[in-house]
N, C-alpha and C positions, 0 to 999 in steps of 0.2 A: 504494500500500500504506500502510495506517495501522498504526503500531506504538506500543506502550508504550515509554517511553524506556529502560527497563532492559535491553532486548535490542539496542539500537542501537549499543552499544559493543563487542559481541563477536559474538553469534549472527548477527544479520542481515547484517553485512558479510561474514562468512565464507560464509554460505549463498549470498549473491548472487555472490560471487567464484567459488565452486565451480560455480554454474549457468552463469555467463558463460564459463567455460572451454570449455564445449561449445556455448554459444550466444552468441558474441561480439557479435552485433548487438542483443541484448536491452537494453532501456532501462528502468530502474526509477525511479519517482518515490516517494520515501519521506516520509511525514508522521508527526509524533509527536503523541501525546495520551494521555489517560487512558482507561481501558477504556469507561466508559459513553458518553463522547462519541464515541469511535471507532466503537462499535457502532451508534449512532444515525446517524452519517454513512455507515457502510457500508450500512445499509438504504436510505438516500436515494440511493445510487449514487455517492457521492464516491470511494469506494475499490472496487477489485476484491476485495481481501483485507484482513483485519485480523489482527494478531497481538497478543493481549491475554489478559486473564483470562476465565473463563467465567461466564456467567449463564444463567438460564432464559429462553429466547426461542425459540418454535417456528418463527420465520421464519428462524432462523440455524442453520448447521451448524458444530459445534465439533469440531476434530480436535486432540487433544493432540500437541504436537511438542517440548516442552521442559519439563523439571522443574528448578525452582530450589529448592535446599535451604533450608529455614527453619532459621536458626541463632540462637544467642545472641550478642549483641554487648555487650561490656563495655569499660570503660577499662582500660588496661594496669596501673594500680595498684589495681584493684578486687580484693577477696579471691577472687572466682571466676576471676580471670585465670590462676591457677595450674592450673586444670583444662583438660583437652583435650576432655572430654565430660561432659555433665551429664544428669540426668533432669529432667523438668518439675517434679516434686515438690521438687527442690533449689532451685527459684526462689521458693518460698513464703517470705514475710518480707522479700523485697527489693522495692525500688521498681522495678517493671517497666512498661515502656511498649512500644507497638507502633503499628500502622497504625490510622487511623480505622475504626470498624466500619461506616461507611456505604459503604465501597468494597469491592469483591469480596475482595481479599486480607485486609482487616481482618475481614470476616465469617468467612473461613476460620480465621484465627488465633483469633478469639473462640470458635469451635466447639471447637477443640482445647483451649483453656484452660479452658472450662467443664467439659469431660469430666474434667479432672484437678483441678478446684477451685482453679485458680491465678488470683489477682486481677491486673489490669493496668489501666493507663489507655490508652484507644484514641484517639490524638491526632494522628497524622501521616500524610502522603500518600505519602512516598517515603523511600528509604534515605539520601539526602543529609541530609534533616532529622533522621532518626533518628540517623545517625552524628554529626551536630553536637550533638544533645542529649546523647548518651552522653558525648561528649568534654567538654562544658561542665559537666555536672551530676553525673556519676558514677552516673546511673541505669543500669539494664541494659535491654536491649531484645531483642525477637524481630523479626527481619527476614529477608528473602530475601537470599541470598548473591549479590549482583550487583556489577558493576564499580563502581558508585557508592561502595561502601564502601572501595575501594582508596585513595582520596584521604586517608583519615584515618590518620595515622601512629601515633596513640597509642591505638588500640583493639585488642582481641583478639577473634577470631572463634572460637566454641566450638560443637562439635557438640551437638545435642540428640538424645539417642539414641532417645527414644520418640516422636519425630515422624516418621511414615513418609516415605519419599523421594518419594512421589507426592502429597504434601499440597498443594504449590504448583505448579500447572501453568500453562504458557502455551499457548494454543491458536492454531491457524490457523483463521480464521473466514471463511465466505462466506455470502452471502444465497441462500437457496433460490429466491427469486423473481426475482432480478436475472440478466440475461444474463452469462455468462462466456465470454470469448474463448478460442480454442484455445491461445493463448500462456499465458493464466492457468491453464488446465487442465494444460498441460504443466509449468508451474512447480510447481503443487500436487503432481502425480504425482512429480516429481523430489524434492521436499522429503520427502514421505511415504516414499519408497523409500530415500533416502540420508541425510537430514539430521535425522531424529528423534533427540533426545537425551533418552531416557527410561530409567527403571529397566528392567532386563532382563525382569521379569515383565510389563510393559506392552507391550514390543515383541513379546513372544511371544504376545500375544493378549488380555491383560487390559486393561481400560480404567481401572483404578484399584484401590487397596487396598479390599477389601470392608469391612474394619472402618472405614476412613476414610469410605467412601461412606455407610455406615450412620450414622456419627457426624454427618455434615453434613446428611443427610436429616432426622434427628431435630431438628436445629437450624434446619430450614427453608431450607437452602442447597443449592446445587449443589456439584459437586466442586471448585469454585474459590472 
């Protein structure tokens, strides 16, 4: 299994442990990497499954399994640190940074910010770097709320009320062309049935927020 690093500290260990409770002989080999590399290696057969962001690729099947909320990250002495929730319009005029726009999550954030006319620098690959920049420079940042941010003692995480809960999704991905073992199929079925952590409207049958889907399509991106 290939995974983006941000789910290796909480989601994947929990899912694997839950699965092994009913399948104690199951053995997992987990590798980490960034989305684009993981998907290329998935297509080459290195992995049975990948857990990562979504892109447009007809050879791959993307099943949403986890929503990671996009939040505002500020230093604890920043003026916005007194807030528990903000609107995107509230960020205008501040020095805002986020992910590089050449990676899937950066493209997603870019689409959101363009809709609301908010300017930002698109500079970083992950939450560790973003958390460090916020701590060192007093810039503010938009990032996914992942375990990586917990190591920074002097930051404040703030809800952004007008970013939908399904904006940042992590997908379980498999190749439509490659052979999948019965064990792989069983694990996929288990995960979809018991371990999807998504907004209620998605679990009940929707695949994403219609307004967000339309927003990203206009920007030339997928739902991730």
